[in-house]
C-alpha positions as CSV (number, residue, x, y, z in Angstrom):
1,M,93.8,114.6,98.6
2,R,94.6,112.2,95.7
3,L,94.9,108.4,96.3
4,F,97.4,106.4,94.2
5,V,95.7,103.6,92.4
6,P,97.7,101.3,90.1
7,A,96.5,101.6,86.5
8,A,95.6,97.8,86.3
9,A,93.3,98.2,89.3
10,K,91.5,101.4,88.5
11,S,88.4,99.8,87.1
12,S,87.9,97.5,90.1
13,V,89.0,99.5,93.1
14,D,86.8,102.0,95.0
15,P,88.9,104.9,96.3
16,A,86.5,105.5,99.2
17,R,87.1,101.9,100.3
18,I,90.9,102.3,100.2
19,A,90.5,105.5,102.3
20,R,88.4,103.7,104.9
21,T,91.0,100.9,105.3
22,R,94.1,103.1,105.8
23,P,95.1,104.0,109.4
24,T,94.2,107.6,110.0
25,N,94.1,110.2,112.8
26,E,91.0,112.3,113.2
27,C,91.2,116.0,113.7
28,A,90.2,116.9,117.3
29,Q,88.5,120.1,116.2
30,C,86.4,119.0,113.1
31,G,86.7,115.2,112.9
32,E,88.2,115.1,109.4
33,S,90.6,112.2,108.7
34,I,94.3,113.0,108.5
35,F,96.2,110.4,106.6
36,M,99.8,111.4,107.1
37,P,101.9,113.8,109.2
38,E,103.2,117.1,107.8
39,W,106.6,116.1,109.1
40,S,108.3,113.6,111.4
41,E,111.5,113.4,113.3
42,W,113.4,110.8,115.2
43,L,114.1,111.9,118.8
44,N,116.2,108.8,119.4
45,P,116.3,105.3,118.0
46,A,113.2,104.3,119.9
47,C,111.1,107.5,119.7
48,A,109.6,109.5,116.8
49,R,107.5,112.7,116.8
50,H,105.0,113.6,114.2
51,L,103.3,117.0,113.4
52,W,99.8,116.6,112.0
53,Q,97.8,119.4,110.4
54,C,94.1,119.2,109.3
55,E,93.6,120.4,105.7
56,A,89.9,121.1,106.5
57,C,90.3,123.5,109.4
58,G,94.0,124.1,109.9
59,Y,94.2,122.6,113.4
60,S,97.7,121.2,114.3
61,F,98.9,118.7,116.9
62,E,101.8,116.5,117.7
63,T,102.1,112.8,118.5
64,T,105.0,110.9,119.9
65,V,105.5,107.2,119.1
66,R,107.7,105.0,121.3
67,F,109.0,101.7,120.0
68,A,110.0,98.8,122.2
69,A,113.7,98.2,122.6
70,A,115.0,95.6,120.2
């Protein structure tokens, strides 16, 4: 995985530090960090489903996110 680092910040930013501060899911099989879902879909205006897949071991799982009504 490659992290985007603006050119002006390359000399002063530690990519490992950025990776530690981003929200992640951990693979239930091997514990590797997963930074973004393979795909997402809106089930309705207040509910989204995400498919996650671990690049290290290939394990896949889904999560569902429900948002409070506006």
